[in-house]
DRENFIBA-471184 format. One record per atom (N, C-alpha, C, CB): x, y, z; residue in one letter. Coordinates in steps of 0.1 Angstrom, whole numbers, plus 2048, in hexadecimal, padded with zeros to 3 digits. Glycine has a CB too. Layout:
XYZA;...
***
This chain:
27F82BE47M;287821E4EM;29481FE47M;280813E50M;29E81AE4EQ;2AB818E47Q;2B180BE4BQ;2B5823E4BQ;2BC807E44A;2C27FAE47A;2C97FBE54A;2CC7F6E3CA;2CA7F0E5BI;2D07EFE68I;2DF7F0E68I;2CC7E2E70I;2E67F8E71P;2F47F8E71P;2FA7EBE76P;2F9804E7AP;3077E9E74D;30E7DDE79D;30E7DCE88D;31D7DDE74D;3107E8E8FT;3107E8E9DT;3077F3EA2T;31E7EAEA3T;2FF7F0EACV;2F67FAEB2V;2F87FBEC1V;2E77F8EAFV;2F5806EC7D;2F5807ED6D;2E6804ED9D;2F9816EDBD;2E47F9EE0A;2D67F5EE3A;2CE7FFEEAA;2D77E8EEBA;2D4805EF5W;2CC80EEFDW;2C981BEF6W;2D4811F0AW;2D281FEEER;2D082CEE6R;2C5829EDCR;2DD830EDER;2C581DED6M;2BA819ECCM;2AD818ED3M;2BE80CEC5M;2AC813EDFV;2A0811EE7V;29A81FEEAV;2A2809EF4V;2A3828EEFT;29F835EF2T;29983DEE6T;2AA83DEF8T;29F83BEDBA;29B842ECFA;28F83AEC8A;2A7843EC5A;28C82FECDR;281826EC6R;284824EB7R;27382CEC9R;290820EB4R;29481FEA6R;28F813EA0R;2A481FEA5R;28C814E93T;288809E8BT;291808E7ET;27980AE86T;2937FCE7AF;29B7FAE6EF;2957F0E65F;2AA7F6E72F;2977F1E58Q;2917E8E4EQ;29B7E6E43Q;2837EDE49Q;29C7DAE3EG;2A57D8E33G;2A67C9E30G;2B37DDE36G;2B27C5E2AS;2B47B7E27S;2C37B4E29S;2B07B3E19S;2C57A8E2DL;2D37A3E2FL;2D5797E25L;2D579EE3EL;2E1796E1FP;2E478BE16P;2E677EE1FP;2F078DE0DP;2E0774E1CV;2E1767E23V;2F0763E23V;2D875CE1DV;2F7765E18A;305761E17A;30E768E22A;30A764E09A;309774E27G;31177BE31G;30F776E3FG;30D78AE30G;30676DE41L;303767E4EL;30B75AE50L;2F4765E51L;31775BE53S;320750E53S;31C744E5BS;32E754E58S;316745E67R;31273AE6FR;306733E68R;30F73EE7DR;2FD73BE63L;2F1735E5CL;2F572EE4FL;2E7740E59L;2FE733E48V;30372DE3BV;30771FE3DV;30E736E35V;30E71CE49E;31270EE4BE;307704E4BE;31A70EE59E;2FB708E4EA;2F06FFE4FA;2E76FEE42A;2E6703E5BA;2EB706E38L;2E4707E2CL;2EA6FFE21L;2E2715E28L;2E16FBE17A;2E66F4E0BA;2EB6FFE01A;2DA6ECE04A;2E570BE02D;2E8715DF8D;2E6723DFFD;2E0714DEBD;2F172BE00P;2EF738E07P;2EA744DFFP;2FD73CE0CP;2E2741DF5T;2DC74CDEDT;2D0752DF4T;2D8747DDFT;2CD75EDF0G;2C1765DF5G;2C476FDFFG;2B775BDFBG;2B9775E04T;2BA780E0ET;2B077EE19T;2B878EE07T;2B3784E24V;2AA784E2FV;2A4793E30V;2B2780E3DV;297794E2ED;2917A1E30D;28D7A2E3FD;2847A2E27D;2917AEE45Y;28E7B0E53Y;2887BDE55Y;29B7AFE5BY;2827BEE61D;27C7CAE66D;27E7C9E75D;26C7CCE62D;2867D2E7BV;2897D1E89V;2857DEE90V;2987CEE8BV;2837DDE9DE;27E7E8EA5E;2847E7EB3E;26F7E9EA5E;2897F3EB8F;28D7F4EC5F;2837FCECDF;29C7FAEC6F;2817F9EDAG;277802EE1G;2757FCEEFG;26A803EDAG;26B802EF6R;2677FEF03R;2587FBF02R;26A808F0ER;2537F0F09D;2457EDF09D;23E7F5F14D;2437DEF0AD;2317F2F16E;2297FAF20E;22E7F7F2EE;21B7F6F1FE;2367ECF30L;23B7E9F3DL;2497EFF3FL;23C7DAF40L;24E7F5F35G;25C7FBF35G;2677F2F32G;25E801F43G;2647E6F2DV;26E7DCF29V;2747E0F1CV;2677CEF28V;2817E1F1CA;2887E4F0FA;2887D8F06A;2977E9F12A;2857DAEF9F;2857CEEF1F;28B7D1EE3F;2767CAEEFF;28E7C6EDCF;2937C6ECEF;2897BCEC7F;2A27C2ECDF;2817C2EBEA;2777B9EB7A;27D7B6EA9A;2697C0EB6A;27B7AAEA5I;2807A6E98I;27579FE90I;28C79CE99I;2737A4E84R;26B79DE7AR;27479BE6ER;25D7A6E76R;27578EE6AA;27E78BE5FA;277780E56A;28C787E64A;27A781E49R;274777E40R;27F773E36R;26777CE39R;280766E33T;28A762E29T;286754E24T;298762E2FT;28D74FE1BE;28B741E16E;29973BE16E;285741E07E;29B731E1FL;2A872BE20L;2A871EE19L;2AB729E2FL;2B471BE12R;2B670FE0AR;2BD705E13R;2BE712DFDR;2B56FAE16L;2BA6EFE1FL;2BB6E2E17L;2B16EDE2BL;2C26D9E1CT;2C26CBE16T;2B96C2E1ET;2D16C6E16T;2B06BCE17C;2A66B2E1DC;2AE6A6E22C;29B6AEE13C;2AD6A3E2FQ;2B4698E35Q;2AE68AE31Q;2B4699E44Q;2A268AE2BR;29C67EE26R;29F67BE18R;28D67EE28R;29E685E0FS;2A1683E00S;2AE688DFCS;29668ADF8S;2B5690E04L;2C2696E01L;2C16A0DF6L;2CD68CDFEL;2B56A5DF3E;2B36B0DE9E;2B26BDDF0E;2A66ACDE1E;2B76C8DE9P;2B56D5DEFP;2A66DADEDP;2BE6DFDE8P;2A26E2DF7F;2956E8DF6F;2956F5DFDF;28A6DEDFDF;28B6FDDFAA;28A70BE00A;28070AE0CA;285715DF6A;28570FE17L;27C70FE23L;27971EE26L;284709E30L;26C722E25P;269730E29P;26A731E38P;25A733E24P;27073CE3CV;27273FE4BV;26D74DE4EV;28173DE4FV;26474EE58A;25F75BE5CA;26175CE6BA;25075DE59A;268766E70I;26B769E7EI;263775E82I;27A76AE80I;25D774E8ED;256780E94D;25877EEA3D;247781E90D;262784EA8T;265782EB6T;26978FEBDT;271778EB8T;267790ECAR;26A79BED2R;274797EDDR;25E7A2ED8R;28079DEDDL;28A799EE6L;28B7A4EF1L;298797EDFL;28B7A0EFDG;28C7A9F08G;29B7ABF0BG;2857A4F15G;29F7B8F0BL;2AE7BBF0DL;2B17BAF1CL;2B17C9F07L;2BA7B2F20I;2BE7B0F2EI;2CE7B1F2EI;2B97A3F34I;2D37B4F3AV;2E17B5F3CV;2E67ABF46V;2E57C3F41V;2DD7A5F4ER;2E079AF57R;2D678FF55R;2E079FF66R;2DB782F56E;2D2777F54E;2C6777F5EE;2DA76AF56E;2C877CF6AE;2BD77CF74E;2B1785F6FE;2C2782F81E;2B378EF66E;2A8796F60E;29F78FF57E;2AE7A2F59E;2A3783F53E;29B77BF49E;28D778F50E;2A276EF45E;28D775F5DA;281771F64A;27777CF64A;28476DF72A;27B789F63G;272794F63G;26D798F55G;27A7A0F68G;270791F4BL;26B794F3DL;25C78FF3CL;27478DF32L;254797F36P;246793F34P;245787F2BP;23E79FF2EP;23A780F2CP;237775F23P;239779F14P;22976EF25P;23E770F0CG;240773EFEG;24D779EFAG;23577CEF9G;25577DF04Y;262783F02Y;26D778F03Y;26578EF0CY;276778EFAE;282770EFCE;28D779F01E;286769EEEE;297774F09P;2A177DF0EP;2AC77FF03P;2A7777F1BP;2B278BF03L;2BE78EEFCL;2C8794F06L;2BB798EEFL;2D178CF0AL;2DB790F14L;2E6798F0DL;2E1784F1BL;2E77A5F11L;2F17AEF0CL;2FD7AEF14L;2EB7BCF0AL;3087ABF0FE;3157ABF16E;31A7BAF17E;31F7A2F10E;3167C2F0DS;31A7D0F0DS;30E7D7F06S;3277D3F05S;30E7E4F06A;3037EBF00A;3037EAEF0A;3047FAF03A;30F7E7EEBE;3107E6EDCE;30F7D7ED8E;31D7ECED7E;3077D5ECDF;3067C8EC7F;3037C9EB9F;2FB7BFECFF;3047BEEB2N;3027BDEA3N;2F47B7EA1N;30D7B5E9CN;2EA7BFE9DP;2DC7BAE9BP;2DC7AFE90P;2D37C5E97P;2E47AFE86A;2E47A4E7CA;2E8797E82A;2EF7A8E71A;2F1797E8CD;2F478AE93D;2E8785E9BD;30078DE9ED;2E078EEA0V;2D4789EA8V;2CA784E9EV;2CE795EB0V;2C878AE92I;2BF785E88I;2C4777E83I;2BF78FE7CI;2D1776E82E;2D6769E7EE;2D475EE88E;2E676AE7BE;2D5762E95D;2D2759EA0D;2C4754E9FD;2D575FEAED;2BA75DE9DE;2AC75AE9CE;2AA750E90E;2A4766E9BE;2B0753E85L;2AF74AE79L;2B473CE7CL;2B6750E6DL;2BF73BE83L;2C572EE87L;2BB727E90L;2D3730E8EL;2B572EE99L;2AB727EA2L;29F723E9AL;2A7731EADL;29C729E8FA;290726E87A;29271AE7EA;28C732E7FA;29F715E7CL;2A170AE74L;29C6FDE7AL;2B1709E71L;2976F4E72P;2926E7E78P;29E6DFE7DP;28A6DFE6EP;29C6D7E87L;2A66CEE8CL;2AB6C4E81L;2A26C6E98L;2A16BFE79I;2A46B6E6EI;29C6BCE62I;2A06A7E71I;2A36C0E58A;29D6C6E4CA;2966BCE44A;2A76CFE44A;2896BDE42V;2826B3E39V;2796BCE30V;2796A9E41V;27B6B9E23K;2736C0E18K;2646BFE1BK;2776BAE0AK;25D6CAE1AP;24F6C9E1CP;2486BFE13P;2486D7E1AP;23F6B7E19G;2386ACE12G;23F69FE15G;2396AFE03G;24C69EE18L;252691E1AL;25068DE28L;261693E18L;24D696E32E;24B692E40E;23E68AE41E;24B69EE49E;23468CE38E;228684E39E;229676E32E;21C68CE33E;232675E29S;232668E21S;23765DE2AS;23B66AE15S;230653E2AE;234647E32E;23C63DE29E;228640E39E;246637E2EA;24D62DE26A;244621E25A;25B62AE2CA;24361BE19S;23B60FE18S;244603E19S;23360FE0AS;2415FAE22W;24A5EFE24W;2435E2E1FW;24D5EEE33W;23A5E3E16S;2335D7E11S;23D5CFE09S;2265DBE09S;2395C2E07T;2425B9DFFT;2405BCDF1T;23F5AAE02T;24B5BBDE9G;24A5BDDDBG;2455B1DD4G;2585C1DD5G;2435B2DC6P;23D5A7DBFP;24659BDBFP;23A5ACDB1P;25359CDC0D;25B590DBFD;25F58BDCDD;268594DB8D;259591DD8E;25B58CDE5E;24F585DEAE;25E598DEFE;251579DEFA;245571DF4A;241577E02A;249562DF6A;234577E04P;23057CE11P;234573E1CP;22057EE11P;237579E28E;23B571E33E;22F568E38E;24057AE3FE;23255BE3AP;227552E3EP;222556E4CP;22C543E3FP;215554E4EE;20F558E5BE;21454EE66E;1FF558E5AE;217554E71R;21C54BE7CR;211549E85R;228552E83R;21053DE8AG;20553AE94G;20953EEA2G;20352BE94G;20053EEABN;202541EB8N;20C537EBFN;1F5542EC0N;21753BEC4P;221531EC9P;21B52AED6P;22E537ECDP;211530EDCF;20B52AEE8F;1FF521EE5F;207534EF2F;1FC51FED8A;1F0517ED4A;1F2509ED8A;1EE518EC5A;1FF504ED8V;2014F6EDCV;1FF4F4EEBV;2104F2ED9V;2024FEEF3L;2004FDF01L;1F14FDF04L;207509F09L;1EA505EFCD;1DB506EFED;1D54F8EFBD;1D5511EF5D;1D94F2EF0R;1D44E4EECR;1D74DAEF7R;1DA4E0EDFR;1E34DAEFDL;1E74D1F07L;1DF4D3F14L;1F64D3F0BL;1DC4E0F17K;1D44E3F23K;1C64DDF21K;1D44F2F25K;1C04DFF15K;1B24DAF12K;1B24CBF13K;1AD4DFF05K;1BC4C4F0ES;1BC4B5F0DS;1BF4AFF1BS;1C64B0F03S;1C54B6F23G;1CA4B0F30G;1C14B2F3BG;1D64B6F33G;
***
């Protein structure tokens, strides 16, 4: 296997059933870098072009990396392991999306040529959490108990107790 070129002809790759394997520097994925605390590291990928048993042209992506995010609760950086394993059905018109088998995501091609690294970056962006929280912090509950120098709040009675007493006496 070899590293993926910057631009490929999707239909030529599908016909040849090409596979590529390699790594991309995270720092080279400009849209992804904007969401990261630190752009160090690489994305290891294994991609495959082909047709399934139904004749559907696909682009399969398996990618693994560790992305450095900022925890939105503690504001500390942390490493988030990300693993992608997806199969994209190649389509040229939006109407073709309905014909894709279950488990396929659509990849709408505006022309035969596209940059596979951009698609890998898109999948990594989709894998990012909406709100980044360092593992272990999402389970911790904030304790709102009173401290030693705070007096506990007095218990309040039922505000309708007076009405209940009036009802019984009357």
